[in-house]
C-alpha positions as a Markdown table, in Angstrom:
| # | Residue | x | y | z |
|---|---|---|---|---|
| 1 | Met | 107.2 | 96.6 | 113.5 |
| 2 | Tyr | 109.8 | 97.6 | 110.9 |
| 3 | Glu | 112.7 | 99.9 | 111.7 |
| 4 | Arg | 112.4 | 102.8 | 109.3 |
| 5 | Phe | 115.4 | 104.6 | 107.8 |
| 6 | Val | 113.9 | 108.0 | 108.3 |
| 7 | Glu | 113.4 | 107.7 | 112.1 |
| 8 | Arg | 116.9 | 108.7 | 112.9 |
| 9 | Arg | 116.7 | 111.7 | 110.6 |
| 10 | Ala | 113.4 | 112.8 | 112.1 |
| 11 | Glu | 114.7 | 112.6 | 115.6 |
| 12 | Glu | 117.8 | 114.6 | 114.6 |
| 13 | Ala | 115.7 | 117.2 | 113.0 |
| 14 | Leu | 113.4 | 117.6 | 116.0 |
| 15 | Ser | 116.5 | 118.3 | 118.1 |
| 16 | Asp | 117.2 | 121.6 | 116.3 |
| 17 | Thr | 114.3 | 122.5 | 114.1 |
| 18 | Pro | 110.9 | 123.9 | 115.2 |
| 19 | Val | 108.8 | 122.0 | 112.6 |
| 20 | Val | 109.5 | 118.6 | 111.0 |
| 21 | Leu | 107.2 | 117.4 | 108.2 |
| 22 | Ile | 107.3 | 113.7 | 107.1 |
| 23 | Val | 105.7 | 113.4 | 103.7 |
| 24 | Gly | 105.0 | 110.3 | 101.6 |
| 25 | Pro | 102.2 | 108.2 | 100.2 |
| 26 | Arg | 99.3 | 107.2 | 102.3 |
| 27 | Arg | 99.7 | 103.8 | 104.1 |
| 28 | Ala | 103.5 | 103.9 | 103.8 |
| 29 | Gly | 103.9 | 103.8 | 107.6 |
| 30 | Lys | 104.1 | 107.5 | 108.5 |
| 31 | Thr | 101.4 | 107.3 | 111.2 |
| 32 | Thr | 103.0 | 104.2 | 112.8 |
| 33 | Leu | 106.3 | 106.0 | 112.9 |
| 34 | Val | 105.1 | 109.2 | 114.4 |
| 35 | Arg | 102.9 | 107.5 | 117.0 |
| 36 | Lys | 106.0 | 105.5 | 118.1 |
| 37 | Met | 107.9 | 108.8 | 118.4 |
| 38 | Gly | 105.0 | 110.3 | 120.3 |
| 39 | Glu | 105.3 | 107.8 | 123.1 |
| 40 | Ala | 107.7 | 110.3 | 124.7 |
| 41 | Gly | 104.7 | 112.5 | 125.5 |
| 42 | Arg | 103.7 | 114.3 | 122.3 |
| 43 | Glu | 100.0 | 115.0 | 121.8 |
| 44 | Tyr | 98.7 | 113.1 | 118.8 |
| 45 | Ile | 96.0 | 114.6 | 116.5 |
| 46 | Thr | 94.9 | 113.2 | 113.2 |
| 47 | Leu | 93.0 | 115.3 | 110.7 |
| 48 | Asp | 91.4 | 112.1 | 109.5 |
| 49 | Asp | 89.2 | 112.5 | 112.6 |
| 50 | Gln | 86.2 | 114.4 | 111.5 |
| 51 | Thr | 85.9 | 116.4 | 114.8 |
| 52 | Ala | 89.5 | 117.5 | 114.6 |
| 53 | Leu | 89.2 | 118.3 | 110.9 |
| 54 | Ile | 86.2 | 120.6 | 111.4 |
| 55 | Ala | 87.8 | 122.4 | 114.4 |
| 56 | Ala | 91.0 | 123.0 | 112.4 |
| 57 | Gln | 89.1 | 124.3 | 109.4 |
| 58 | Ala | 87.0 | 126.6 | 111.4 |
| 59 | Asp | 89.8 | 128.3 | 113.4 |
| 60 | Pro | 93.3 | 127.3 | 112.3 |
| 61 | Thr | 95.0 | 129.9 | 114.6 |
| 62 | Gly | 93.0 | 128.9 | 117.6 |
| 63 | Phe | 93.5 | 125.2 | 116.9 |
| 64 | Val | 97.3 | 125.7 | 116.8 |
| 65 | Arg | 97.5 | 128.1 | 119.7 |
| 66 | Arg | 96.9 | 125.5 | 122.4 |
| 67 | Leu | 99.4 | 123.0 | 120.9 |
| 68 | Asp | 103.0 | 122.4 | 121.9 |
| 69 | Gln | 105.2 | 119.3 | 121.4 |
| 70 | Ala | 102.4 | 118.0 | 119.1 |
| 71 | Ile | 102.0 | 115.6 | 116.3 |
| 72 | Ile | 99.5 | 116.6 | 113.5 |
| 73 | Asp | 98.8 | 113.7 | 111.1 |
| 74 | Glu | 97.6 | 114.3 | 107.5 |
| 75 | Ile | 98.3 | 118.1 | 107.5 |
| 76 | Gln | 97.4 | 118.4 | 103.8 |
| 77 | Arg | 93.8 | 118.2 | 104.8 |
| 78 | Val | 94.0 | 121.7 | 106.3 |
| 79 | Pro | 97.0 | 123.4 | 104.7 |
| 80 | Glu | 96.0 | 126.7 | 106.4 |
| 81 | Leu | 97.3 | 125.2 | 109.7 |
| 82 | Leu | 100.8 | 125.6 | 108.3 |
| 83 | Leu | 100.4 | 129.4 | 108.3 |
| 84 | Ala | 99.1 | 129.3 | 111.8 |
| 85 | Ile | 102.1 | 127.1 | 112.8 |
| 86 | Lys | 104.4 | 129.7 | 111.3 |
| 87 | Lys | 102.9 | 132.4 | 113.5 |
| 88 | Ser | 103.3 | 130.2 | 116.6 |
| 89 | Val | 106.9 | 129.3 | 115.7 |
| 90 | Asp | 107.8 | 132.9 | 115.1 |
| 91 | Glu | 106.6 | 133.7 | 118.7 |
| 92 | Asp | 108.4 | 130.6 | 120.2 |
| 93 | Tyr | 111.3 | 129.2 | 118.1 |
| 94 | Arg | 112.1 | 126.2 | 120.3 |
| 95 | Pro | 113.1 | 123.1 | 118.4 |
| 96 | Gly | 110.8 | 120.1 | 118.1 |
| 97 | Arg | 107.5 | 121.9 | 118.7 |
| 98 | Phe | 105.6 | 120.3 | 115.8 |
| 99 | Leu | 105.9 | 116.9 | 114.1 |
| 100 | Leu | 103.7 | 116.8 | 111.0 |
| 101 | Thr | 102.8 | 114.2 | 108.4 |
| 102 | Gly | 101.4 | 114.6 | 105.0 |
| 103 | Ser | 100.1 | 112.2 | 102.3 |
| 104 | Ala | 100.3 | 115.0 | 99.7 |
| 105 | Asn | 103.3 | 117.2 | 99.3 |
| 106 | Val | 101.9 | 120.6 | 100.6 |
| 107 | Met | 105.4 | 122.0 | 100.4 |
| 108 | Thr | 105.0 | 122.3 | 96.6 |
| 109 | Leu | 102.5 | 125.1 | 97.3 |
| 110 | Pro | 104.5 | 128.4 | 97.0 |
| 111 | Arg | 102.6 | 130.3 | 99.7 |
| 112 | Val | 103.3 | 127.5 | 102.2 |
| 113 | Ser | 106.9 | 126.8 | 101.3 |
| 114 | Asp | 107.9 | 130.5 | 101.3 |
| 115 | Ser | 106.2 | 131.2 | 104.6 |
| 116 | Leu | 107.9 | 128.3 | 106.4 |
| 117 | Ala | 111.4 | 128.8 | 105.0 |
| 118 | Gly | 114.0 | 128.4 | 107.7 |
| 119 | Arg | 111.5 | 127.0 | 110.1 |
| 120 | Ile | 110.8 | 123.5 | 108.8 |
| 121 | Glu | 112.6 | 120.4 | 107.7 |
| 122 | Thr | 110.8 | 118.1 | 105.3 |
| 123 | Ile | 111.7 | 114.4 | 105.2 |
| 124 | Glu | 110.4 | 112.0 | 102.6 |
| 125 | Met | 109.2 | 108.6 | 103.6 |
| 126 | Leu | 108.3 | 106.1 | 100.9 |
| 127 | Pro | 106.9 | 102.5 | 101.2 |
| 128 | Leu | 109.2 | 99.9 | 102.7 |
| 129 | Ser | 112.5 | 99.2 | 101.0 |
| 130 | Arg | 113.8 | 95.6 | 100.8 |
| 131 | Ala | 116.5 | 96.5 | 103.3 |
| 132 | Glu | 113.9 | 97.6 | 105.8 |
| 133 | Ile | 111.7 | 94.6 | 105.2 |
| 134 | Glu | 114.7 | 92.3 | 105.8 |
| 135 | Gly | 116.1 | 94.4 | 108.7 |
| 136 | Lys | 119.4 | 95.1 | 107.0 |
| 137 | Leu | 121.6 | 98.1 | 107.1 |
| 138 | Pro | 121.6 | 99.9 | 103.8 |
| 139 | Thr | 125.1 | 100.3 | 102.3 |
| 140 | Phe | 124.5 | 100.1 | 98.5 |
| 141 | Leu | 124.9 | 103.8 | 97.8 |
| 142 | Gln | 128.2 | 104.1 | 99.7 |
| 143 | Arg | 129.5 | 100.9 | 98.0 |
| 144 | Leu | 128.4 | 102.3 | 94.6 |
| 145 | Phe | 130.5 | 105.4 | 94.9 |
| 146 | Glu | 133.4 | 103.3 | 96.3 |
| 147 | Gly | 133.1 | 100.6 | 93.7 |
| 148 | Asn | 133.1 | 98.0 | 96.4 |
| 149 | Phe | 130.9 | 95.0 | 95.6 |
| 150 | Gln | 131.3 | 91.2 | 96.3 |
| 151 | Asn | 129.6 | 88.0 | 95.1 |
| 152 | Asn | 126.6 | 86.9 | 97.0 |
| 153 | Arg | 125.6 | 83.3 | 96.6 |
| 154 | Ser | 122.4 | 83.8 | 98.7 |
| 155 | Ala | 121.1 | 86.6 | 96.4 |
| 156 | Glu | 117.5 | 86.4 | 95.3 |
| 157 | Val | 117.4 | 85.5 | 91.6 |
| 158 | Gly | 114.8 | 84.3 | 89.1 |
| 159 | Asp | 111.3 | 83.8 | 90.3 |
| 160 | Asp | 112.3 | 84.8 | 93.8 |
| 161 | Leu | 113.4 | 88.1 | 92.6 |
| 162 | Val | 110.3 | 88.6 | 90.5 |
| 163 | Arg | 108.1 | 87.9 | 93.5 |
| 164 | Leu | 109.8 | 90.7 | 95.5 |
| 165 | Val | 109.3 | 93.1 | 92.6 |
| 166 | Leu | 105.6 | 92.2 | 92.4 |
| 167 | Ser | 105.1 | 92.6 | 96.1 |
| 168 | Gly | 106.1 | 96.2 | 96.3 |
| 169 | Gly | 106.6 | 97.9 | 99.7 |
| 170 | Phe | 103.3 | 98.9 | 101.3 |
| 171 | Pro | 103.2 | 97.2 | 104.7 |
| 172 | Glu | 99.5 | 96.2 | 104.5 |
| 173 | Ala | 99.9 | 94.7 | 101.0 |
| 174 | Leu | 103.0 | 92.7 | 102.2 |
| 175 | Ala | 101.0 | 91.4 | 105.1 |
| 176 | Arg | 98.5 | 89.7 | 102.7 |
| 177 | Lys | 99.3 | 86.0 | 102.1 |
| 178 | Ser | 98.5 | 85.7 | 98.4 |
| 179 | Glu | 99.1 | 87.7 | 95.2 |
| 180 | Arg | 95.4 | 88.0 | 94.6 |
| 181 | Arg | 94.8 | 89.5 | 98.0 |
| 182 | Arg | 97.7 | 91.9 | 97.6 |
| 183 | Gln | 96.2 | 93.0 | 94.3 |
| 184 | Asp | 92.8 | 93.6 | 95.9 |
| 185 | Trp | 94.5 | 95.8 | 98.5 |
| 186 | Val | 96.3 | 97.8 | 95.9 |
| 187 | Arg | 93.1 | 98.4 | 93.8 |
| 188 | Ala | 91.3 | 99.7 | 96.9 |
| 189 | Tyr | 94.2 | 101.8 | 97.9 |
| 190 | Leu | 94.5 | 103.4 | 94.5 |
| 191 | Asp | 90.8 | 104.2 | 94.4 |
| 192 | Ser | 91.0 | 105.8 | 97.8 |
| 193 | Val | 94.0 | 108.0 | 96.8 |
| 194 | Leu | 92.3 | 109.2 | 93.6 |
| 195 | Arg | 89.0 | 109.9 | 95.3 |
| 196 | Arg | 90.2 | 111.2 | 98.6 |
| 197 | Asp | 93.7 | 112.5 | 98.8 |
| 198 | Leu | 93.6 | 114.4 | 95.5 |
| 199 | Arg | 90.5 | 116.2 | 96.7 |
| 200 | Asp | 92.6 | 117.9 | 99.4 |
| 201 | Ile | 94.9 | 119.5 | 96.7 |
| 202 | Ala | 92.7 | 119.8 | 93.6 |
| 203 | Asp | 89.1 | 120.2 | 92.4 |
| 204 | Ile | 88.4 | 116.5 | 92.0 |
| 205 | Asn | 85.2 | 117.1 | 90.1 |
| 206 | Lys | 87.3 | 118.1 | 87.1 |
| 207 | Leu | 89.6 | 115.1 | 87.4 |
| 208 | Thr | 87.3 | 112.2 | 86.6 |
| 209 | Glu | 89.7 | 111.1 | 83.9 |
| 210 | Leu | 92.4 | 110.3 | 86.4 |
| 211 | Pro | 91.8 | 106.5 | 86.9 |
| 212 | Gln | 92.1 | 106.0 | 83.2 |
| 213 | Phe | 95.1 | 108.3 | 83.1 |
| 214 | Val | 96.9 | 106.3 | 85.8 |
| 215 | Arg | 96.4 | 103.1 | 83.8 |
| 216 | Ile | 97.9 | 104.9 | 80.7 |
| 217 | Leu | 100.8 | 106.1 | 82.8 |
| 218 | Ala | 101.4 | 102.6 | 84.0 |
| 219 | Glu | 102.0 | 101.5 | 80.4 |
| 220 | His | 104.6 | 104.3 | 80.1 |
| 221 | Ser | 106.5 | 103.8 | 83.4 |
| 222 | Ala | 110.2 | 103.8 | 82.8 |
| 223 | Gln | 109.8 | 105.7 | 79.6 |
| 224 | Leu | 110.3 | 109.3 | 78.6 |
| 225 | Ala | 107.3 | 111.5 | 79.6 |
| 226 | Asn | 105.5 | 112.6 | 76.4 |
| 227 | Tyr | 102.8 | 114.8 | 77.8 |
| 228 | Ser | 101.2 | 115.4 | 74.5 |
| 229 | Gln | 100.8 | 111.7 | 73.9 |
| 230 | Leu | 99.7 | 111.0 | 77.4 |
| 231 | Gly | 97.1 | 113.8 | 77.4 |
| 232 | Ala | 95.8 | 112.9 | 73.9 |
| 233 | Ala | 95.1 | 109.3 | 75.2 |
| 234 | Ile | 92.3 | 110.7 | 77.4 |
| 235 | Gly | 91.4 | 113.7 | 75.2 |
| 236 | Val | 93.1 | 116.5 | 77.1 |
| 237 | Ser | 95.8 | 119.0 | 76.2 |
| 238 | Asn | 99.5 | 118.7 | 76.7 |
| 239 | Lys | 99.3 | 121.2 | 79.5 |
| 240 | Thr | 96.5 | 119.3 | 81.2 |
| 241 | Gly | 98.4 | 116.0 | 80.9 |
| 242 | Gln | 101.4 | 117.6 | 82.5 |
| 243 | Arg | 99.2 | 119.0 | 85.3 |
| 244 | Tyr | 97.7 | 115.6 | 85.9 |
| 245 | Val | 101.2 | 114.0 | 86.2 |
| 246 | Gly | 102.1 | 116.8 | 88.7 |
| 247 | Leu | 99.1 | 116.0 | 90.8 |
| 248 | Leu | 100.0 | 112.3 | 90.9 |
| 249 | Glu | 103.5 | 113.3 | 91.9 |
| 250 | Gln | 102.1 | 115.4 | 94.8 |
| 251 | Val | 100.4 | 112.2 | 96.2 |
| 252 | Phe | 103.6 | 110.1 | 95.6 |
| 253 | Leu | 102.1 | 107.7 | 93.0 |
| 254 | Val | 104.6 | 108.6 | 90.4 |
| 255 | Glu | 107.9 | 110.6 | 90.0 |
| 256 | Thr | 109.5 | 112.3 | 87.0 |
| 257 | Leu | 113.2 | 111.8 | 86.8 |
| 258 | Gln | 115.0 | 114.7 | 85.2 |
| 259 | Pro | 117.7 | 114.3 | 82.5 |
| 260 | Trp | 121.4 | 114.6 | 83.3 |
| 261 | Phe | 123.4 | 116.6 | 80.8 |
| 262 | Thr | 126.7 | 118.3 | 80.3 |
| 263 | Asn | 128.2 | 120.7 | 77.8 |
| 264 | Arg | 130.7 | 118.0 | 76.8 |
| 265 | Leu | 127.9 | 116.3 | 74.9 |
| 266 | Lys | 125.8 | 118.5 | 72.5 |
| 267 | Arg | 122.9 | 116.2 | 71.7 |
| 268 | Ile | 121.3 | 114.7 | 74.8 |
| 269 | Ala | 117.7 | 113.9 | 75.6 |
| 270 | Lys | 116.3 | 116.6 | 77.8 |
| 271 | Thr | 112.9 | 115.0 | 78.5 |
| 272 | Pro | 112.1 | 113.6 | 82.0 |
| 273 | Lys | 111.5 | 110.0 | 82.6 |
| 274 | Leu | 108.4 | 108.7 | 84.3 |
| 275 | His | 108.4 | 106.1 | 87.2 |
| 276 | Phe | 105.8 | 104.7 | 89.5 |
| 277 | Leu | 107.1 | 104.8 | 93.1 |
| 278 | Asp | 105.8 | 101.3 | 94.0 |
| 279 | Ser | 106.3 | 98.3 | 91.8 |
| 280 | Gly | 103.4 | 96.4 | 93.4 |
| 281 | Leu | 101.1 | 99.2 | 92.5 |
| 282 | Leu | 102.5 | 99.4 | 89.0 |
| 283 | Ala | 102.2 | 95.7 | 88.4 |
| 284 | Thr | 98.6 | 95.6 | 89.6 |
| 285 | Thr | 97.6 | 98.6 | 87.6 |
| 286 | Arg | 99.1 | 96.9 | 84.5 |
| 287 | Gly | 97.4 | 93.6 | 85.3 |
| 288 | Ile | 100.8 | 91.8 | 85.7 |
| 289 | Gly | 101.2 | 88.9 | 88.0 |
| 290 | Leu | 103.7 | 86.1 | 88.4 |
| 291 | Asp | 102.1 | 83.7 | 85.8 |
| 292 | Arg | 101.9 | 86.5 | 83.2 |
| 293 | Leu | 105.6 | 87.3 | 83.7 |
| 294 | Lys | 106.6 | 83.7 | 83.4 |
| 295 | Ala | 104.7 | 83.6 | 80.0 |
| 296 | Asp | 106.1 | 86.9 | 78.8 |
| 297 | Arg | 109.5 | 87.9 | 80.3 |
| 298 | Val | 109.6 | 91.1 | 78.2 |
| 299 | Leu | 107.1 | 92.7 | 80.6 |
| 300 | Leu | 109.6 | 92.5 | 83.5 |
| 301 | Gly | 112.0 | 95.1 | 82.1 |
| 302 | Pro | 110.0 | 98.4 | 82.7 |
| 303 | Leu | 108.6 | 96.9 | 86.0 |
| 304 | Leu | 112.1 | 96.1 | 87.2 |
| 305 | Glu | 113.5 | 99.5 | 86.3 |
| 306 | Ser | 110.8 | 101.3 | 88.3 |
| 307 | Phe | 111.4 | 98.9 | 91.2 |
| 308 | Val | 115.1 | 99.7 | 91.2 |
| 309 | Phe | 114.4 | 103.4 | 90.9 |
| 310 | Ser | 112.1 | 103.3 | 93.9 |
| 311 | Glu | 114.6 | 101.3 | 95.9 |
| 312 | Val | 117.3 | 103.8 | 95.2 |
| 313 | Arg | 115.0 | 106.7 | 96.2 |
| 314 | Lys | 114.2 | 104.9 | 99.5 |
| 315 | Leu | 117.9 | 104.3 | 100.2 |
| 316 | Met | 118.5 | 108.0 | 99.6 |
| 317 | Thr | 116.0 | 109.0 | 102.3 |
| 318 | Gly | 118.0 | 107.1 | 104.9 |
| 319 | Ser | 121.5 | 108.0 | 103.6 |
| 320 | Asp | 123.9 | 110.7 | 104.9 |
| 321 | Leu | 125.0 | 111.2 | 101.3 |
| 322 | Arg | 123.4 | 114.1 | 99.5 |
| 323 | Leu | 122.4 | 112.8 | 96.1 |
| 324 | Thr | 120.4 | 114.0 | 93.2 |
| 325 | Pro | 119.0 | 111.4 | 90.8 |
| 326 | Tyr | 118.8 | 111.8 | 87.0 |
| 327 | His | 118.6 | 109.7 | 83.8 |
| 328 | Phe | 120.9 | 109.9 | 80.8 |
| 329 | Arg | 120.3 | 109.3 | 77.1 |
| 330 | Asp | 122.2 | 110.7 | 74.1 |
| 331 | His | 121.2 | 111.0 | 70.4 |
| 332 | Gln | 122.6 | 107.5 | 69.7 |
| 333 | Met | 120.2 | 106.0 | 72.3 |
| 334 | Arg | 123.1 | 105.2 | 74.7 |
| 335 | Glu | 121.5 | 105.5 | 78.0 |
| 336 | Val | 121.9 | 105.1 | 81.8 |
| 337 | Asp | 118.7 | 104.4 | 83.7 |
| 338 | Ile | 119.8 | 106.2 | 86.9 |
| 339 | Val | 122.5 | 108.8 | 87.3 |
| 340 | Leu | 123.4 | 109.8 | 90.9 |
| 341 | Glu | 125.2 | 113.1 | 91.4 |
| 342 | Arg | 126.7 | 113.6 | 94.8 |
| 343 | Asp | 126.8 | 117.1 | 96.3 |
| 344 | Asp | 130.6 | 117.3 | 95.6 |
| 345 | Gly | 129.9 | 116.7 | 91.9 |
| 346 | Met | 130.9 | 113.0 | 91.8 |
| 347 | Ile | 128.8 | 110.8 | 89.5 |
| 348 | Ala | 127.7 | 107.2 | 89.7 |
| 349 | Gly | 125.6 | 105.3 | 87.1 |
| 350 | Ile | 123.1 | 102.4 | 87.3 |
| 351 | Glu | 121.9 | 100.5 | 84.3 |
| 352 | Ile | 119.2 | 97.8 | 84.9 |
| 353 | Lys | 118.9 | 94.5 | 83.1 |
| 354 | Ala | 116.2 | 91.8 | 83.6 |
| 355 | Ser | 118.5 | 89.1 | 82.2 |
| 356 | Ala | 120.8 | 86.7 | 84.0 |
| 357 | Ser | 123.7 | 87.6 | 81.7 |
| 358 | Val | 125.3 | 90.8 | 80.5 |
| 359 | Ser | 127.6 | 91.7 | 77.5 |
| 360 | Pro | 130.0 | 94.5 | 76.8 |
| 361 | Gly | 127.4 | 96.3 | 74.8 |
| 362 | Asp | 125.2 | 96.7 | 77.9 |
| 363 | Phe | 127.9 | 99.1 | 79.2 |
| 364 | Ala | 127.7 | 101.6 | 76.3 |
| 365 | Gly | 125.7 | 104.1 | 78.2 |
| 366 | Leu | 127.9 | 103.9 | 81.3 |
| 367 | Arg | 131.1 | 104.3 | 79.2 |
| 368 | Thr | 129.6 | 107.4 | 77.5 |
| 369 | Leu | 128.6 | 108.8 | 80.9 |
| 370 | Ala | 132.1 | 108.1 | 82.2 |
| 371 | Glu | 133.7 | 109.9 | 79.3 |
| 372 | Ala | 131.4 | 112.9 | 79.6 |
| 373 | Ser | 132.0 | 113.1 | 83.4 |
| 374 | Gly | 135.8 | 112.7 | 83.3 |
| 375 | Asp | 137.4 | 112.7 | 86.7 |
| 376 | Arg | 133.9 | 113.2 | 88.3 |
| 377 | Phe | 132.9 | 109.6 | 87.4 |
| 378 | Ala | 133.1 | 107.4 | 90.5 |
| 379 | Tyr | 131.7 | 104.1 | 89.3 |
| 380 | Gly | 129.0 | 102.5 | 87.2 |
| 381 | Val | 127.1 | 99.2 | 87.5 |
| 382 | Val | 124.8 | 97.1 | 85.4 |
| 383 | Leu | 122.4 | 95.5 | 87.9 |
| 384 | Tyr | 121.3 | 92.1 | 86.7 |
| 385 | Asp | 119.6 | 88.8 | 87.7 |
| 386 | Ser | 122.6 | 86.9 | 89.1 |
| 387 | Thr | 124.8 | 86.3 | 92.2 |
| 388 | Asp | 128.1 | 87.3 | 90.6 |
| 389 | Val | 130.0 | 90.6 | 90.5 |
| 390 | Val | 131.9 | 90.8 | 87.2 |
| 391 | Ser | 134.3 | 93.6 | 86.2 |
| 392 | Phe | 133.9 | 94.9 | 82.7 |
| 393 | Gly | 136.7 | 97.5 | 82.8 |
| 394 | Glu | 137.9 | 100.4 | 84.9 |
| 395 | Arg | 135.2 | 101.6 | 87.3 |
| 396 | Ile | 132.4 | 99.5 | 85.7 |
| 397 | Ala | 131.0 | 96.1 | 86.7 |
| 398 | Ala | 128.0 | 93.8 | 86.5 |
| 399 | Val | 126.4 | 93.5 | 90.0 |
| 400 | Pro | 123.6 | 91.4 | 91.3 |
| 401 | Leu | 120.3 | 93.3 | 91.7 |
| 402 | Ser | 120.0 | 92.1 | 95.3 |
| 403 | Ala | 123.1 | 94.2 | 96.1 |
| 404 | Leu | 120.4 | 97.0 | 96.7 |
| 405 | Trp | 119.6 | 95.3 | 100.0 |
| 406 | Asn | 122.2 | 92.6 | 100.7 |
């Protein structure tokens, strides 16, 4: 069993908060985690069980009334339970009363989030990070803001690195021994999410275009989100295309990364960037395997960028740092793939390269970001396919991609 970053955070939250909700994609390991936490005596209920589902739907208040120190798995299937939980918590505000999981982010529903304000802590749990898979303590984010990196001769590079990217982070996919079997799992998983989980949050009968839409999004991962173009590809409006992306965000298939901007720079791209949250799912959706990548290395760039973005997001879930991720691009196309802003205003930048070498020109975006941030700029790195850390000036360096987990 993998040790998950969010377990410590969940236990801390249960010690002082009445309701703790762990949200993330289906099959990311949420159920395994909460059942482990339930070994201390918490009653476990899953709304994937038809009998429990019917009972909860029929009488949410009565269903919750009998519960205390309980785990409710897949809460998005009956969001009305959250209002019943609010009533129960208002009558008895003891910490740790309810531990919930959701495979769709029900907290984006205004009626739910408003009613539970001050009573709930939401913790995101994504598929396994490479640090969790290898059982290593994550330190990349701290080292990034400190500018503290060292060479690593045992770093994964070349085809070994590509295999990690193609594998993704879903535990059941990783357990499969061959690339073909992992791809079969991913296809079945995606079909289940689009047919089942979206039905809990939307009228699925009007979303028959979604499988094709997901394939189109996969071709645009790590690019700016042009909703008009995306919608037109399946014959729907800009507004509908944006709604579809929002629904896929709610079930944690994709995430839009907002632009970072400052008044110091007048002409900056203000369009969000689109990323898939699992590189294995992205690769399978695009029909990319190891042989195809060997034949066409250009395909690795967008795949690698979304892989790094998802790794950073996973590290954020287990970090004590309070960070907000962005991307940056100016009118001269100088860009930084990931900009992290700490809660004290300090800025760090990450640019991603699929090559085994870098040049001074690869740091143009980071230098622009540093100038625009001034004293707020902590450090910037170009992550690349190598084992060596190479300084390219004050507060910028080329750093191995595997520094994310080594």
